[in-house]
C-alpha positions in Angstrom: -73.1 3.3 -28.5 -71.4 3.4 -25.2 -70.8 0.8 -22.5 -73.5 2.2 -20.2 -76.2 1.8 -22.9 -74.9 -1.7 -23.7 -75.1 -2.6 -20.0 -78.6 -1.3 -19.6 -79.8 -3.3 -22.7 -78.1 -6.4 -21.4 -79.7 -5.9 -17.9 -83.1 -5.3 -19.5 -82.7 -8.5 -21.6 -81.9 -10.4 -18.4 -84.9 -8.8 -16.5 -87.2 -9.7 -19.4 -85.8 -13.2 -19.6 -85.0 -12.6 -23.3 -82.0 -13.9 -25.2 -80.1 -11.9 -27.7 -81.7 -14.2 -30.4 -85.1 -13.2 -29.0 -84.2 -9.6 -29.4 -82.8 -10.1 -32.9 -86.2 -11.7 -33.9 -88.1 -8.9 -32.3 -86.2 -6.3 -34.4 -85.9 -8.3 -37.6 -82.1 -8.6 -37.3 -79.7 -11.5 -37.1 -78.4 -12.7 -33.8 -74.9 -11.9 -35.0 -75.8 -8.3 -35.5 -77.3 -8.0 -32.0 -74.2 -9.7 -30.5 -71.8 -7.4 -32.3 -73.8 -4.4 -31.2 -73.9 -5.5 -27.5 -70.3 -6.6 -27.5 -69.2 -3.3 -29.1 -67.2 -5.1 -31.8 -66.7 -4.0 -35.4 -70.0 -3.3 -37.1 -71.7 -3.2 -33.7 -72.9 0.3 -34.0 -71.3 3.6 -32.9 -72.4 7.1 -32.2 -72.0 9.1 -35.4 -68.9 11.3 -35.1 -70.8 14.6 -35.4 -73.1 13.5 -32.4 -70.1 12.2 -30.4 -68.3 15.6 -30.9 -71.4 17.6 -29.9 -72.1 15.5 -26.8 -68.4 15.7 -25.8 -68.3 19.4 -26.2 -71.3 19.8 -24.0 -70.2 17.3 -21.4 -73.1 15.0 -22.2 -73.4 11.3 -22.7 -76.1 9.0 -24.2 -78.2 7.0 -21.8 -80.9 4.4 -22.1 -84.0 5.1 -20.0 -86.8 2.6 -19.5 -89.9 3.7 -21.4 -91.9 3.8 -18.2 -89.7 6.5 -16.9 -89.3 8.4 -20.2 -92.6 10.2 -20.2 -92.8 10.8 -16.4 -91.2 14.2 -16.5 -89.0 13.1 -13.7 -85.3 12.8 -14.3 -83.8 9.3 -14.0 -80.6 9.6 -12.1 -78.1 6.9 -13.0 -75.1 6.0 -10.9 -71.8 7.7 -11.7 -69.8 6.2 -14.5 -67.8 3.1 -13.3 -64.1 3.3 -12.8 -61.8 0.6 -14.3 -62.0 -1.3 -11.0 -63.8 -4.6 -11.6 -65.6 -4.5 -8.2 -66.9 -1.0 -8.8 -67.9 -2.0 -12.3 -69.9 -4.9 -11.0 -71.7 -2.7 -8.5 -72.5 -0.1 -11.1 -74.0 -2.8 -13.4 -76.1 -4.1 -10.6 -77.4 -0.6 -9.9 -78.3 -0.2 -13.5 -80.0 -3.6 -13.5 -82.1 -2.5 -10.5 -83.1 0.7 -12.3 -84.0 -1.3 -15.4 -86.0 -3.8 -13.4 -88.1 -0.9 -12.1 -86.3 -0.2 -8.8 -86.6 3.3 -7.4 -84.5 5.9 -9.2 -81.9 7.7 -7.2 -82.9 11.3 -6.4 -81.4 13.8 -8.8 -79.7 17.1 -7.8 -80.6 18.7 -11.1 -83.0 21.7 -11.0 -86.6 21.2 -12.2 -86.0 23.0 -15.4 -82.9 24.1 -17.2 -82.4 25.8 -20.5 -82.1 23.2 -23.2 -84.1 20.6 -21.2 -87.5 19.3 -22.1 -89.1 21.4 -19.3 -86.8 24.4 -19.5 -86.8 27.6 -21.5 
């Protein structure tokens, strides 16, 4: 997984007032497995190499979208990827947390339907 997905999951845990142990129990895993996954450490889960290569070749990235937005047909525009600057990273994570908490999504500049998209041909 990538850092953006980890940040969204951590923000959602915080919004739901859940601990990593709560999440582990909910998915029948150990707290150590969940912590490794969310910290991105060895054994913490990665994107399979084939998928990573396909996404990179197409200029795409994996994102986590709250379920309530997934079936709406409306794209959920996330803020741009954070730079290494710590202050910008903190702002980015706060924006993600607001989206996860159900704040208004930022308007997207993407067309309504594009080839390869769920609504396009």
